[in-house]
VOSEGU-6688 format. One record per residue: x, z, y of N, C-alpha, C in turn; residue in three letters. Coordinates in Angstrom, 3 decimals, always signed. Each point is the difference from the previous one (the first is absolute). Layout:
% VOSEGU-6688
> X,Z,Y,X,Z,Y,X,Z,Y,ALA;
...
***
This chain:
% VOSEGU-6688
> +84.954,+84.097,+118.790,-0.512,+0.551,-1.262,+1.074,-0.131,-1.078,MET;
> +0.194,+1.084,-0.754,+1.050,+0.016,-1.032,-0.262,-1.083,-1.046,ALA;
> +1.015,-0.784,-0.272,-0.129,-1.090,-0.970,+0.658,+0.439,-1.309,ASP;
> -0.784,+0.663,-0.842,+0.561,+0.533,-1.240,+0.340,-1.106,-0.998,TYR;
> -0.734,-1.114,+0.065,+0.315,-1.123,-0.891,+1.395,-0.543,+0.313,ALA;
> +0.303,-0.111,+1.308,+1.325,-0.483,+0.411,+1.087,+0.995,-0.383,ALA;
> -0.315,+1.292,+0.128,+0.967,+1.038,-0.372,+0.283,-0.061,-1.503,LEU;
> -1.048,-0.157,-0.774,+0.183,-0.106,-1.456,+0.872,-1.204,-0.351,GLN;
> -0.293,-1.137,+0.644,+0.755,-1.217,-0.292,+1.467,+0.155,+0.398,GLN;
> +0.241,+0.705,+1.103,+1.379,+0.229,+0.460,+0.770,+0.840,-1.018,ALA;
> -0.670,+1.006,-0.570,+0.632,+0.825,-1.036,+0.301,-0.844,-1.231,VAL;
> -1.006,-0.737,-0.454,+0.150,-0.825,-1.213,+1.141,-0.999,+0.164,ILE;
> +0.142,-0.540,+1.221,+1.043,-0.997,+0.280,+1.352,+0.634,+0.322,SER;
> +0.014,+1.335,+0.125,+1.259,+0.702,+0.258,+0.514,-0.142,+1.424,GLY;
> -0.912,-0.178,+0.962,+0.402,-0.197,+1.402,+0.051,+1.345,+0.726,LYS;
> +1.177,+0.601,-0.012,+0.176,+1.364,+0.519,-0.400,+0.106,+1.470,VAL;
> +0.519,-0.901,+0.837,-0.269,+0.070,+1.445,-1.500,-0.133,+0.282,ALA;
> -0.658,-0.894,-0.727,-1.433,-0.213,+0.208,-0.810,+1.206,-0.463,GLN;
> +0.427,+0.618,-1.101,-0.685,+1.210,-0.475,+0.092,+1.101,+1.057,VAL;
> +1.187,+0.180,+0.554,+0.176,+1.017,+1.054,-0.896,-0.305,+1.196,LYS;
> +0.013,-1.268,+0.413,-0.774,-0.418,+1.178,-1.497,+0.226,-0.206,GLU;
> -0.521,-0.418,-1.145,-1.440,+0.129,-0.265,-0.416,+1.449,-0.218,LEU;
> +0.873,+0.779,-0.638,-0.286,+1.433,-0.181,-0.051,+0.693,+1.351,THR;
> +0.976,-0.293,+0.851,+0.046,+0.598,+1.333,-1.197,-0.432,+0.838,GLN;
> -0.362,-1.260,-0.144,-1.144,-0.534,+0.743,-1.281,+0.751,-0.364,GLN;
> -0.188,+0.250,-1.306,-1.185,+0.736,-0.452,-0.007,+1.420,+0.563,ALA;
> +1.179,+0.632,+0.020,+0.093,+1.365,+0.536,-0.256,+0.015,+1.500,LEU;
> +0.520,-0.997,+0.691,-0.180,-0.098,+1.456,-1.483,-0.170,+0.341,THR;
> -0.723,-0.679,-0.883,-1.445,-0.192,+0.191,-0.797,+1.263,-0.305,GLU;
> +0.714,+1.022,-0.470,-0.670,+1.267,-0.283,-0.507,+0.150,-1.415,GLY;
> +0.480,-0.872,-0.896,-0.417,+0.100,-1.399,+0.585,+1.254,-0.639,ARG;
> -0.784,+0.592,-0.903,+0.449,+1.175,-0.734,+1.147,-0.406,-0.937,ASN;
> +1.122,+0.744,+0.007,+1.126,-0.352,-0.876,-0.384,-0.094,-1.472,PRO;
> -0.904,+0.884,-0.440,-0.442,-0.031,-1.403,-0.748,-1.303,-0.289,GLN;
> -0.775,-0.458,+0.977,-0.731,-1.259,-0.158,+0.969,-1.181,-0.130,GLU;
> +1.051,+0.016,+0.825,+0.998,-1.082,-0.043,+0.669,-0.021,-1.383,VAL;
> +0.282,+1.184,-0.520,+0.604,+0.097,-1.333,-0.963,-0.494,-1.074,LEU;
> -1.251,+0.492,+0.066,-0.985,-0.290,-1.047,-0.516,-1.434,+0.024,ASP;
> -0.050,-0.600,+1.190,-0.587,-1.339,+0.104,+1.042,-1.100,+0.207,GLN;
> +1.220,+0.410,+0.353,+1.040,-0.985,+0.225,+1.090,+0.004,-1.043,GLY;
> +0.711,+1.115,-0.103,+1.201,+0.037,-0.844,-0.308,+0.159,-1.490,LEU;
> -0.879,+0.934,-0.340,-0.272,+0.259,-1.418,-0.625,-1.222,-0.703,ILE;
> -1.019,-0.635,+0.594,-0.554,-1.192,-0.670,+1.038,-1.103,-0.182,PRO;
> +0.930,-0.116,+0.940,+1.046,-1.023,-0.108,+0.858,+0.246,-1.233,ALA;
> +0.379,+1.252,-0.222,+0.839,+0.307,-1.160,-0.789,-0.124,-1.304,MET;
> -1.312,+0.214,+0.066,-0.840,-0.239,-1.189,+0.052,-1.485,-0.374,ASP;
> -0.056,-0.858,+1.012,+0.060,-1.452,-0.237,+1.374,-0.385,-0.556,ILE;
> +1.053,+0.606,+0.563,+1.361,-0.266,-0.491,+0.107,+0.397,-1.471,VAL;
> -0.561,+1.152,-0.344,+0.011,+0.460,-1.385,-0.724,-0.960,-0.929,GLY;
> -1.143,-0.525,+0.475,-0.765,-0.970,-0.797,+0.807,-1.287,-0.201,GLU;
> +0.661,-0.446,+1.064,+0.803,-1.225,-0.082,+1.151,+0.172,-0.993,LYS;
> +0.566,+1.212,-0.014,+1.078,+0.277,-0.949,-0.540,-0.037,-1.434,PHE;
> -1.166,+0.596,-0.208,-0.601,+0.031,-1.334,-0.316,-1.404,-0.497,SER;
> -0.347,-0.899,+0.931,-0.342,-1.390,-0.365,+1.220,-0.921,+0.009,CYS;
> +1.178,+0.576,+0.200,+1.260,-0.760,+0.035,+0.079,-0.981,+1.178,HIS;
> -0.770,+0.280,+1.054,+0.128,-0.795,+1.231,+1.153,+0.555,+0.842,GLU;
> +0.215,+1.305,-0.115,+1.098,+0.668,+0.689,+0.955,+0.570,-1.036,PHE;
> +1.279,+0.081,+0.375,+1.004,+0.645,-0.842,+0.634,+1.133,+0.810,TYR;
> +0.977,+0.674,-0.577,+0.556,+1.192,+0.654,+0.500,-0.276,+1.429,ILE;
> +0.712,-1.101,+0.270,+0.457,-0.224,+1.380,-1.155,-0.051,+1.007,PRO;
> -1.091,-0.717,-0.357,-1.148,-0.087,+0.916,-0.661,+1.365,+0.192,GLU;
> -0.055,+0.769,-1.085,-0.589,+1.342,+0.106,+0.826,+0.893,+0.913,MET;
> +1.315,-0.067,-0.146,+0.875,+0.817,+0.849,-0.127,-0.383,+1.467,LEU;
> -0.082,-1.302,+0.272,-0.121,-0.481,+1.378,-1.315,+0.486,+0.614,ILE;
> -1.084,-0.111,-0.772,-1.302,+0.469,+0.485,-0.003,+1.519,+0.190,ALA;
> +0.608,+0.710,-0.946,+0.025,+1.465,+0.083,+0.785,+0.471,+1.220,ALA;
> +1.088,-0.703,+0.321,+0.781,+0.383,+1.189,-0.782,-0.263,+1.281,ARG;
> -0.766,-1.086,+0.001,-0.834,-0.298,+1.172,-1.071,+1.083,+0.156,ALA;
> -0.615,+0.382,-1.114,-0.981,+1.073,+0.025,+0.609,+1.297,+0.519,MET;
> +1.244,+0.249,-0.407,+0.704,+1.216,+0.419,+0.154,+0.051,+1.525,GLN;
> +0.166,-1.168,+0.604,+0.129,-0.069,+1.465,-1.282,+0.488,+0.669,ALA;
> -1.141,-0.356,-0.587,-1.275,+0.471,+0.544,-0.195,+1.485,-0.233,GLY;
> +0.341,+0.462,-1.196,-0.141,+1.423,-0.325,+0.878,+0.849,+0.926,ILE;
> +1.180,-0.537,+0.353,+0.900,+0.721,+0.908,-0.662,+0.335,+1.323,GLY;
> -0.850,-0.909,+0.481,-0.721,+0.246,+1.261,-1.177,+0.962,-0.203,LEU;
> -0.612,-0.083,-1.169,-1.202,+0.801,-0.250,+0.286,+1.438,-0.421,LEU;
> +1.099,+0.195,-0.723,+0.256,+1.297,-0.635,-0.023,+1.183,+0.978,LYS;
> +0.719,-0.065,+1.134,-0.027,+1.156,+0.910,-1.413,+0.313,+0.491,PRO;
> -0.802,-1.035,+0.207,-1.369,+0.193,+0.489,-0.898,+0.566,-1.090,LEU;
> +0.232,-0.437,-1.236,-0.781,+0.523,-1.127,+0.303,+1.484,-0.219,LEU;
> +1.285,+0.341,+0.094,+0.415,+1.408,-0.157,-0.625,+0.845,+1.106,VAL;
> +0.068,-0.521,+1.220,-0.540,+0.699,+1.170,-1.508,+0.231,-0.149,GLN;
> -0.671,-0.990,-0.581,-1.459,+0.089,-0.162,-0.399,+0.830,-1.223,ALA;
> +1.009,+0.386,-0.787,-0.278,+0.802,-1.192,-0.580,-0.795,-1.142,GLY;
> +0.222,-1.324,-0.003,-0.503,-0.839,-1.093,+0.710,+0.356,-1.300,SER;
> -0.777,+0.125,-1.035,+0.586,+0.355,-1.295,+0.325,-1.276,-0.784,LYS;
> +1.186,-0.051,-0.626,+0.315,-1.155,-0.846,-0.882,-0.016,-1.240,PRO;
> -0.071,-1.144,-0.647,-0.812,-0.140,-1.215,+0.516,+0.933,-1.100,ARG;
> +1.307,+0.143,-0.080,+0.630,+0.853,-0.997,+1.485,+0.085,+0.310,GLY;
> +0.713,+0.824,-0.736,+1.431,+0.187,+0.262,+0.804,-0.295,-1.265,LYS;
> +1.116,-0.712,+0.192,+0.844,-0.414,-1.119,+1.458,+0.354,+0.273,VAL;
> +0.659,+0.602,-0.980,+1.457,+0.149,+0.016,+0.557,-1.099,-0.897,VAL;
> +0.944,-0.783,+0.527,+0.516,-1.140,-0.764,+1.524,-0.046,+0.056,ILE;
> +0.615,-0.495,-1.061,+1.457,-0.132,-0.005,+0.489,-0.756,-1.226,GLY;
> +1.195,-0.554,+0.109,+0.681,-0.586,-1.155,+0.792,+1.125,-0.664,THR;
> -0.053,+0.077,-1.323,+0.532,+1.169,-0.704,+1.524,+0.100,+0.022,VAL;
> +0.470,+1.166,-0.405,+1.428,+0.327,-0.030,+0.815,-1.080,-0.726,LYS;
> +1.118,-0.382,+0.632,+0.906,-0.965,-0.603,-0.338,-1.448,+0.287,GLY;
> -1.147,-0.240,+0.666,-0.461,-1.371,+0.262,-0.075,-0.237,+1.505,ASP;
> +0.706,-1.023,+0.469,+0.066,-0.279,+1.443,-0.913,-1.150,+0.421,LEU;
> -0.748,-0.555,-0.938,-0.889,-1.121,+0.327,-1.238,+0.508,+0.738,HIS;
> -0.325,-0.632,+1.119,-1.142,+0.532,+0.758,-0.974,-1.044,+0.535,ASP;
> +0.205,-1.288,-0.304,-0.908,-1.011,+0.560,-1.425,+0.209,-0.509,ILE;
> -0.141,+0.167,-1.307,-1.332,+0.223,-0.566,-0.637,+1.275,+0.525,GLY;
> +0.787,+1.052,+0.044,-0.496,+1.285,+0.508,-0.421,-0.124,+1.461,LYS;
> +0.799,-0.697,+0.799,-0.330,-0.185,+1.416,-1.301,-0.775,+0.169,ASN;
> -0.184,-0.997,-0.855,-1.216,-0.809,+0.082,-1.235,+0.834,-0.330,LEU;
> +0.102,+0.821,-1.033,-1.120,+0.882,-0.354,-0.297,+0.954,+1.162,VAL;
> +1.047,+0.561,+0.596,-0.178,+0.924,+1.130,-0.702,-0.691,+1.172,ALA;
> +0.434,-1.210,+0.323,-0.609,-0.746,+1.104,-1.461,-0.337,-0.294,LEU;
> -0.269,-0.410,-1.244,-1.375,-0.347,-0.381,-0.906,+1.238,+0.035,MET;
> +0.536,+1.138,-0.405,-0.769,+1.247,+0.060,-0.331,+0.356,+1.449,LEU;
> +0.993,-0.110,+0.879,-0.240,+0.284,+1.419,-1.047,-0.949,+0.569,GLN;
> +0.090,-1.252,-0.411,-0.961,-0.991,+0.461,-1.404,+0.261,-0.505,GLY;
> -0.120,+0.810,-1.038,-1.310,+0.352,-0.552,-0.468,+1.376,+0.465,SER;
> +0.718,+0.573,+0.965,-0.452,+1.253,+0.600,+0.557,+1.271,-0.603,GLY;
> +0.987,-0.122,-0.880,+0.629,+1.194,-0.580,+1.140,+0.493,+0.893,PHE;
> +0.206,+1.306,-0.018,+1.212,+0.571,+0.597,+1.075,-0.015,-1.084,GLU;
> +1.168,-0.544,+0.340,+1.056,-0.168,-0.997,+1.243,+0.798,+0.392,VAL;
> +0.474,+0.820,-0.927,+1.261,+0.717,+0.165,+1.018,-0.716,-0.886,VAL;
> +0.862,-0.802,+0.626,+0.953,-0.822,-0.748,+1.332,+0.740,-0.121,ASP;
> +0.368,+0.357,-1.227,+1.235,+0.754,-0.237,+1.215,-0.914,-0.152,LEU;
> -0.223,-1.331,-0.009,+1.116,-0.932,-0.110,+0.371,-0.281,-1.451,GLY;
> +1.281,-0.300,-0.222,+0.494,-0.328,-1.342,+0.895,+1.125,-0.527,ALA;
> +0.295,-0.057,-1.304,+0.873,+0.985,-0.648,-0.530,+1.425,+0.219,ASP;
> -1.286,+0.174,-0.278,-0.661,+1.289,+0.259,+0.014,+0.871,-1.253,VAL;
> +0.615,+1.159,+0.111,+0.075,+0.928,-1.129,-1.367,+0.653,-0.243,LYS;
> -0.261,+0.414,-1.244,-1.272,+0.672,-0.296,-0.297,+1.168,+0.937,PRO;
> +1.050,+0.755,+0.344,-0.192,+1.170,+0.874,-0.545,-0.392,+1.373,GLU;
> +0.421,-1.182,+0.484,-0.493,-0.452,+1.312,-1.470,-0.375,-0.062,ARG;
> -0.412,-0.608,-1.115,-1.423,-0.289,-0.178,-0.795,+1.312,-0.015,PHE;
> +0.515,+0.975,-0.730,-0.672,+1.303,-0.086,-0.118,+0.633,+1.381,VAL;
> +1.096,+0.011,+0.753,-0.025,+0.577,+1.348,-0.994,-0.725,+0.903,ASP;
> -0.044,-1.328,-0.131,-0.902,-0.798,+0.838,-1.464,+0.293,-0.325,ALA;
> -0.286,+0.245,-1.279,-1.368,+0.352,-0.383,-0.369,+1.368,+0.568,VAL;
> +0.926,+0.945,-0.092,-0.252,+1.345,+0.559,-0.262,-0.077,+1.501,LYS;
> +0.815,-0.792,+0.697,-0.080,-0.071,+1.463,-1.211,-0.789,+0.488,THR;
> -0.279,-1.126,-0.652,-0.992,-0.937,+0.529,-1.364,+0.050,-0.677,ASN;
> -0.062,+0.614,-1.188,-1.255,+0.097,-0.746,-0.726,-1.351,-0.090,GLN;
> +0.665,-0.995,-0.580,-0.601,-1.334,-0.074,-1.021,-0.119,-1.134,PRO;
> -0.756,-1.096,+0.049,-0.897,-0.317,-1.113,+0.774,-0.678,-1.137,HIS;
> +1.054,-0.750,+0.380,+0.742,-0.796,-0.975,+1.511,+0.154,+0.156,PHE;
> +0.698,-0.079,-1.123,+1.452,-0.202,-0.017,+0.218,-1.350,-0.662,VAL;
> +0.657,-0.914,+0.706,+0.256,-1.337,-0.548,+1.500,-0.205,-0.145,MET;
> +0.396,-0.409,-1.213,+1.428,-0.184,-0.297,+0.282,-1.435,-0.426,MET;
> +1.144,-0.505,+0.455,+0.426,-1.353,-0.347,+1.359,+0.038,-0.687,SER;
> +0.203,-0.923,-0.940,+1.308,-0.181,-0.642,+0.155,-1.480,-0.335,ALA;
> +1.179,-0.544,+0.252,+0.237,-1.404,-0.327,+0.979,-0.163,-1.159,LEU;
> +0.570,+1.103,-0.436,+0.981,-0.053,-1.089,-0.512,+0.792,-1.202,LEU;
> +0.229,-0.532,-1.194,-0.406,+0.746,-1.205,+0.744,+1.323,-0.092,THR;
> +1.209,+0.045,+0.540,+0.814,+1.221,-0.077,-0.517,+1.110,+0.915,THR;
> -0.816,-0.357,+0.995,-0.498,+1.039,+0.924,-1.453,+0.382,-0.294,THR;
> -0.632,-0.705,-0.918,-1.410,+0.302,-0.306,-0.205,+1.444,-0.453,MET;
> +0.982,+0.535,-0.737,-0.159,+1.366,-0.518,-0.076,+1.038,+1.105,LEU;
> +0.498,-0.353,+1.183,-0.119,+0.926,+1.134,-1.469,+0.216,+0.366,ALA;
> -0.851,-0.962,-0.348,-1.438,+0.176,+0.231,-0.534,+1.127,-0.883,MET;
> +0.432,-0.006,-1.260,-0.413,+1.069,-0.909,+0.518,+1.350,+0.498,LYS;
> +1.246,+0.014,+0.460,+0.587,+1.243,+0.521,-0.809,+0.533,+1.184,ASP;
> -0.481,-0.921,+0.834,-0.776,+0.410,+1.174,-1.351,+0.569,-0.411,THR;
> -0.655,-0.637,-0.970,-1.274,+0.529,-0.505,+0.211,+1.404,-0.566,VAL;
> +1.087,+0.182,-0.758,+0.301,+1.320,-0.578,+0.294,+1.035,+1.092,GLU;
> +0.702,-0.451,+1.061,+0.320,+0.912,+1.116,-1.278,+0.430,+0.720,ALA;
> -0.946,-0.914,+0.141,-1.282,+0.357,+0.622,-0.757,+1.002,-0.868,LEU;
> +0.075,-0.184,-1.304,-0.639,+0.955,-0.921,+0.644,+1.372,+0.126,LYS;
> +1.338,+0.015,+0.004,+0.739,+1.270,+0.072,-0.304,+0.761,+1.288,ALA;
> -0.282,-0.758,+1.068,-0.305,+0.629,+1.295,-1.489,+0.310,+0.138,ALA;
> -0.763,-0.233,-1.081,-1.440,+0.246,-0.004,-0.737,-0.852,+1.041,ASP;
> +0.475,-1.238,+0.163,-0.592,-0.894,+0.990,-0.661,-1.228,-0.634,LEU;
> +0.225,-0.188,-1.291,-0.425,-1.249,-0.640,-1.509,-0.232,+0.113,ARG;
> -0.790,+1.046,-0.107,-1.454,-0.176,+0.029,-0.526,-0.258,+1.410,THR;
> +0.856,+0.176,+0.990,-0.451,-0.172,+1.390,+0.131,-1.438,+0.507,ARG;
> +0.760,-0.820,-0.720,+0.224,-1.377,+0.459,-0.187,-1.003,-1.140,VAL;
> -0.371,-1.210,+0.383,+0.001,-1.116,-0.944,+1.375,-0.664,+0.093,LYS;
> +0.589,-0.296,-1.143,+1.334,-0.612,-0.033,-0.121,-1.471,-0.396,VAL;
> +0.598,-0.864,+0.822,-0.007,-1.436,-0.280,+1.427,-0.489,-0.182,ALA;
> +0.162,-0.979,-0.903,+1.329,-0.573,-0.240,-0.084,-1.520,+0.051,VAL;
> +1.119,-0.623,+0.396,+0.049,-1.453,+0.060,+1.435,-0.480,+0.093,GLY;
> +0.160,-1.325,-0.054,+1.331,-0.597,+0.013,+0.152,-0.948,-1.171,GLY;
> +0.931,-0.925,+0.109,+0.139,-1.085,-0.981,+0.025,+0.437,-1.463,ALA;
> +0.787,+1.020,-0.387,+0.062,+0.334,-1.435,-1.113,+0.942,-0.470,PRO;
> -0.790,+0.510,+0.931,-1.004,+1.017,-0.335,-1.238,-0.665,-0.597,VAL;
> -0.621,+0.669,-0.968,-1.192,-0.526,-0.665,-1.090,+1.069,-0.058,THR;
> -1.201,-0.447,-0.348,-1.110,+0.935,-0.188,+0.331,+0.996,-1.112,GLN;
> +0.619,-0.493,-1.048,+0.356,+0.881,-1.117,+0.972,+1.093,+0.449,ARG;
> +1.007,-0.380,+0.778,+0.963,+0.982,+0.492,-0.706,+1.021,+0.888,PHE;
> -0.900,-0.484,+0.847,-0.783,+0.885,+0.868,-0.689,+1.075,-0.839,CYS;
> -0.639,-0.424,-1.081,-0.718,+0.942,-0.862,+0.964,+0.951,-0.714,GLU;
> +1.140,-0.538,-0.426,+0.979,+0.817,-0.740,+0.541,+1.158,+0.835,GLU;
> +0.201,-0.228,+1.298,+0.582,+1.059,+0.836,-1.063,+0.884,+0.652,ILE;
> -1.268,-0.341,-0.230,-1.076,+0.832,+0.537,-0.345,-0.267,+1.449,GLY;
> +0.277,-1.223,+0.471,-0.417,-0.373,+1.356,-1.478,-0.395,-0.028,ALA;
> -0.622,-0.081,+1.165,-1.434,-0.287,+0.058,-0.321,-1.484,+0.018,ASP;
> +0.833,-0.788,+0.685,-0.271,-1.438,-0.038,+1.245,-0.815,+0.305,PHE;
> -0.086,-1.260,-0.445,+1.078,-0.978,+0.173,-0.576,-1.223,+0.689,TYR;
> +0.800,-0.619,+0.852,-0.409,-1.284,+0.572,+1.191,-0.941,-0.008,SER;
> -0.294,-1.262,-0.278,+1.057,-1.012,-0.041,+0.340,-0.534,+1.385,ALA;
> -0.858,+0.298,+0.998,+0.262,-0.510,+1.350,-0.597,+0.913,+1.062,ASN;
> +0.338,-0.296,+1.255,-0.422,+0.843,+1.127,-1.518,+0.013,+0.160,ALA;
> -0.616,-1.155,-0.139,-1.449,-0.078,+0.169,-0.713,+0.882,-1.015,THR;
> +0.457,-0.065,-1.251,-0.608,+0.822,-1.049,+0.173,+1.481,+0.262,GLY;
> +1.163,+0.382,+0.523,+0.265,+1.419,+0.291,-0.957,+0.522,+1.063,ALA;
> -0.226,-0.801,+1.033,-0.904,+0.408,+1.082,-1.435,+0.069,-0.506,VAL;
> -0.411,-1.000,-0.763,-1.362,-0.036,-0.546,-0.277,+1.240,-0.869,THR;
> +0.977,+0.313,-0.863,-0.169,+1.152,-0.895,-0.038,+1.314,+0.792,LYS;
> +0.857,+0.090,+1.017,+0.010,+1.213,+0.832,-1.360,+0.203,+0.682,ALA;
> -0.590,-1.060,+0.481,-1.319,+0.088,+0.631,-1.044,+0.493,-0.998,LYS;
> +0.084,-0.538,-1.227,-0.972,+0.376,-1.046,+0.109,+1.479,-0.381,GLU;
> +1.229,+0.504,-0.007,+0.237,+1.360,-0.496,-0.070,+1.075,+1.075,LEU;
> -0.232,-0.399,+1.246,-0.112,+1.012,+1.054,-1.206,+0.895,-0.260,LEU;
> +0.152,+1.289,+0.230,-1.167,+0.886,-0.164,-1.086,-0.374,+0.990,PRO;
> -1.229,+0.121,-0.423,-1.145,-0.374,+0.851,-0.090,+0.905,+1.216,ALA;
***
């Protein structure tokens, strides 16, 4: 019988090999891949997010847990696609033009995947035009941008303007984050929401998904 409590604990503890083993074991027993995701991996990342909010976990622990979760998703993803399972929502994410920092962005991407979102990760140093192209191609619910330097924050405004110019702005919710970014800046550039951390970004994305 699939031990989802053990799978959750393995994710929380960042035990990659154990996550793979328990995920495979559940599949071998004939468990539905969506069930393994919904009852094993996603609740684990919810707990990790709560621990981060309570200052029990910090970024290193979150990254370790997220990578362990990714090991389980790697086994489930082909089966979910084959079964036609729909993701909770779709996100295009990237660090803006001129900025090569990606740890925070990677963490948000991993946490989103762990919460059932499909993530299109454009990487770092992403020009506004690439965000626009990605929205045209992927038709996501959200565009999420990260910046760690005050000098690159303005690229977020440029991207919002580029989405407007391409007549795409009303089709997506735009989120911004990163060390120098604030709620006030978010409002000034016309983005939809700001989060100071990965957990907040995922929580807000869940809230804003269309019913």
